[in-house]
N, C-alpha and C positions, 0 to 999 in steps of 0.2 A: 253326567259325562260318559261318553261312549269310549270304547277302546281306541277308536280311530282318532278321537280328540286328545287322547292321553299323550303327555310329553314327560319324559324322565326329568325329575327335579334336579336342580344343581347339587343338592345334598347327595342324591344317589349317584350322580356323575362323579362326585368327589370320592365317594366310597368305592366306586368301581375302579378309579385310578389307584386308590390305596391297595385294593386287592391285586391289581396288576403290577404296580411298582414296588411298594414297600413289602407287602406280604408275599408277593410272587406266588400267588395261588395258581394251581393248575387251571388251564383254560376251561375244563369241564366244571371245576369248582366255581370259578368266576361266573360262568353262565347259569349255574344252578342257583347261586346266591342272588344274582340280579333278577332272575325270573321270579323267584319267591318274593323278593322285596318290591318289585314293580307291581305284582298282583296284589300285594298287601296295600301298597300306596293307592292303587286304583280303588280298592275296596273302601279305604278311608275317605277318599274324595267323593265317591259316589254316594256316600252317606253324610256328606257335609261335615266330616269330622276333622280332627286336628292335623296340622302339618307334622311330619315325622319328628321334628325337633321338640314338639310339644306332646309327644306320644305319652299315653297313660297306660297304666296296668289294666284298667277296665277294657280299653280298646284291644289289647293283646288277648285278653281272655275272651272277649266277644268274637274276635277273629278265629280263635281256635274252635269256639263253639260253632261258628258259621261253617268252617271247613268240615267239622264232624257231621253237621246236619246235611252237608252237601255230599256226604258219602265218601269223603277222602279217607284213605287208609291211615292207621296210626303212624306208620313209618313216614308218610307224606306230611302229616301234621307236625310230627317231631322235627322233620327237616326244615319245614317252614319257620317254626318257632326258633330253631337254632340259627337260621339266617337272620331273623329279627334280633336275636340276642347278640349276634356278632356286630350288627349295625349299631345297637345301643352301646356296646362296649367301646366301639370306635368313636361314637359321639362323645362319650365321657373322656376318652383318651385325648381327643382333640379339643376339648373345652366347649363343645357345642351343647353339652348338658352337664349338670352337676350330679344327677342321680341316674340310675339305670332301672327303668320301669320293668325290665324283664327279669331282674334278679330274683332267683328263687322260684320262678314260674316253671312248673313241670307238667309235661304231658304224660299220657298213659304210656307205659313201656310197650314198645313194639315187640311182637313175638319174633324171636330170632329164628330164621329159617336157614337150614343148611343149604349151601349152593347146589344146584343141579349139576350132576356129572354124567358123562356118557359111559356106557359099558365099553369094554374092549371091542366087542362086535360092532357096536354103533360107530365107534371111531373108525374102524376098518371100512365100514360101508360109506361113511362120509368122505374119507380120503380117496376112496375109489371112484367117486362121482365125476370129477373133472375128466373129460375124455381128451386125451392128448392127440387130437386130430387137427387142431388149429392153434393159433397163438394164444387165444384166451384159455384154452384147456391146459396148455403147458404152464402158463403163468399161474392159473388158479391152483393147479396141483402143487406147484412149488410153494405158494402162499400157505395153503392148508397144512402141508407137511412141515413147514418151518414153524408155524404157530404151535402145532402139537409137539414138535420136537423140543421146543425151547420154553413153552409156557409164557411167551411174551404177551404183554398187553397189546391190544390192537393198535393203540396210539404209538407204541414202540415199534410195532411191525411196519406200519406205513411210514414211520420216520427214518427207517433204515436207508443208508446209502450203500452203493455197491462196495465202497471201500470198507464198510463195516464187516464184510464177510472175509473169512480166510478158509476156503474150502480144502486147501491142502492139509490144514490142521483140524478141519472139521469144527470150527467155532464161529460164533457171531459176537461182535462187540455191540453192546446196547447201552444207551443212556436213557434212563427212565426216572422221572420224579427226583432229579438232582442226585441220582446214584448210578454209577457206572458198574457194569458187570460183563463178564465174558461167559457165554453159555455154549456147551457142546451141542453138536448136531449129530443125530444118528445117521447111519450110512444111507438109508433110503431117502432121507431129506436132502442129504448132500447131493445125491444123484439127481433128484428133482430140480434142485437149484442149479446144478451144473448144466442140465439140459435146457433150462429156461434161459440161462445167461448166454449159452452158445447158439441156441436155435431161434429164440424169440426176442429177447430184449433189444438186440442191435437193430431189429426191424421196427420195433414199437417206439422206443424212447427217442425223444428229441435229442439232438447232438449235445446240448448244454445241460441235460437233465442228469443229476447225480443220484436220484432216487433208485433204490433197488427195484421196487415194484411200481409199474406205471400203468395208467389206464389206457384204453384204446385210442386216446388222443395224444399219447406220448408224454403225459405229465404225471406227477406223483399221484399214486392211488390215495384216495381219501378214506376215512373211517366209514363214512356213509356208503361209499362204493363197495367196500369189503363186506359191510353188513348185508347189503342187498345180495351179493353173490353167495354168501353163507346161507341166507334164507332159501335161495334157490336150490342149493345142494342138500340142505336139510330135507326139503320136500321130496327131492329125487331119491334120497336115501331112505325115505319112509320113516323118518324119525318124527314121531307124533308130538312129543313134548317140545315146546318152544325153546330154542337155544339161542345164545348170543355168542359173539366172539370170545367173551370171558368164560364161556362154558368150556372151551378147549383149554384155557389156562387152569380152570378148576380141575378138569379131568387129568391134565398133565401132572399136577401136584398129587392128586389122590392116587393115581396109578403108580407113581414113584414110591409113595409110602406103602402102598399095598404090596409092592414087590421088594420091600426091604430097605428102602432108602431111609436115612435118619432125618429127623426133623430139621436139624441145623443146616444140612446140605440143601434140603428143599427150600428153606428160607433164603439161602444165598442165591439159589437158581432163580427164585421168583423176584428177588430184589426187595424183599420185605425188610423194613427197618425194625419193626417190632415182631418179636417171636409170637405174640398173641395172634397176629394176622395169619400166621401159618398154622397155628394150633387147631384152627377150625377143621383142617383137612384130617388131622388125627382124630378129631371128634366124629367126623363122617365115617372114618374107617372103623372106629369103635362101634358106631351105630349099625353099620353094615354087618360086622361080625356078630353083634347081638341078634340081629334079625336072622342070620344064618343059623345061629345056635338054637333059637326058639323054633325055627322051622324043622331043623334036622335032628335035634336031640330027641330020643325016644320018649323022654319024660318032660320035654320042654313045653 
């Protein structure tokens, strides 16, 4: 069977509806689960193996070995097995299976890497790249300034409406992952946003568009659209390390801690439910201080 001939099974369609409806998984999570499971399903069929409802432990182990032989990273293999495990648990929960063939199956532990952050100088270079000589430049400057000012996720950034801003108070209201928060905006970002709203958005946006940031066609900016413009400005700024929209979120958090903010406040600003999610930035700071000590101490 070729990829062209493949059709998503009724079982996977039902699981997808469960993710969307009952579980209310984030769109990116849904897409990741379904991509992993469809690839696994195709692998099973290409080898003439069982339907998902008749899945065996041997098949899961063989698939993990296949992914490893194909050069997939430990993190990728772990994610794929986690997706299979979620499907198996759902099949048991809905009575499609009596046993869970993935129970107890463990992959190699992925090495945890600290997220990439930008230096203060790199952030300044990046924010300086959009040239405010046309509509695109004014808009892009405002987007980059707001992202670094607030630490928003890119999905939260593009989901903002004009009504979510209160520039008089210097705050933005954000709804992310079922949790609302209000985040302050520094003066430079407020100015960039005010300039964009006064000079550019009235010309760009369609009359019925509520989105704060719009593309050149007048409709809401997409995650993919922002990703592309960030890549362009990264290259212009001469930042060699690959960065993503999340890099600015990481940098926002690390720089706050570096300058004396407490962990709980940063957790609230990021919208993290679990403290452990924020703790990684403290670990980054500890690592950086250790490196400085080893390089600078005369006996280090």
